[in-house]
N, C-alpha and C positions, 0 to 999 in steps of 0.2 A: 899070398897073392889073391887079390879079390877077383871074383868071376862076375862079369858085367856084360850087358848087351848094348848099352848106350854110353856115350861120353858127352858130358855137358861142360862147356867152357864159358865162364863169366868174365867179361872184359871190364875190369876195374882200373885199367891202365890208361895212360894219356896218349894213346895211339890206336890206329886201326890195326887189327891183326887178322891173321887167318890161322887155322890149326888143322892138323892132320893126325890120324891114327895110323900108325905103321905096324905091320906084323913082322915077326921074326923071319918070315919068308920073303920079305921085300914088297908084299902087297900093301897098299895104303888107300885110305879114304880121306878126301880133303873137304874142308868147309869153304864157303864163300867168305868174302871179307866180313869182319865182325866189327861194327863201329863201337866207339867208346860207350860204356855203360849199357851194353847189350849182352845177350847170351845166345849161344848157339849149341846145337845138339847134333850128334852124328849117331846113327843106328848102325851098328856093325853088321846086323842081319842084312841090311840093304847094300852093304859093301862087299858081300860075297865072301866074308872071312869064314874059313872052316871052324867048326866048333872046337874049342880047346886051344886056339891060336893065342900065343902070347903077343900082346900089343903094348905100345907106348904112345903117349901123347907128345906131339911136337908143336910148338907155337912159334909163329914167325911174325915179327913186327913188319908192317909195311915200311919199305925203305930202311930196314934195319936188320938186326940179328935174329937168329933162330935159337930156341932153347928147348931141350927135351925134359919132360917131367922125370923125377927120380923114381916114381912108382911104376912098376910093371903090372899089367892087368892080363886077365885071361878071358877070351870071348866065350860066353855061354848064352843060350836062348832062355834067359830068365827074367827079362824085363827090367832088371836092375840098372841104375845109372850111376856112373862115377862122375863126381862133380869136382871141377878144378877152377881155380880163380887166378887171374893174371893181374899183377900190379906193377907199376913202375913207369919208366919212360922207354922209348925205343932203343936207347943206348944202354939201359940197365933195368932189367925187369926180372920178375920171379914168377914161377908157375907153382902154385900151392895146392896140394890135395886138400879137399874140404870134407867130403863124405861120400858114402854110397847110399842112394835112396832106393827104396823097394819099388817094385812094379806098381804102377797105378792101376786101380781096379777099373 
């Protein structure tokens, strides 16, 4: 399980989406709407998650379904970013793990 501080979601789908990061304790942090071909980022530090919390990414299509990423993550104050990509249509889409990027200097 990767330890990260930020979650980045890239919208390569054909719909506007929003995403949230939800902790195993029910706590969550939500994004604003993310237009097509844009990317958004959430910093778990700003969301008040306790260090070590297990989290998961959930993506919701505007006027459509919601989907949870298969990968679980753990919050750590390390500056690292988990990158996910969303592709498809509002009726059938996927959330794909891309990489973890190191903290920017």
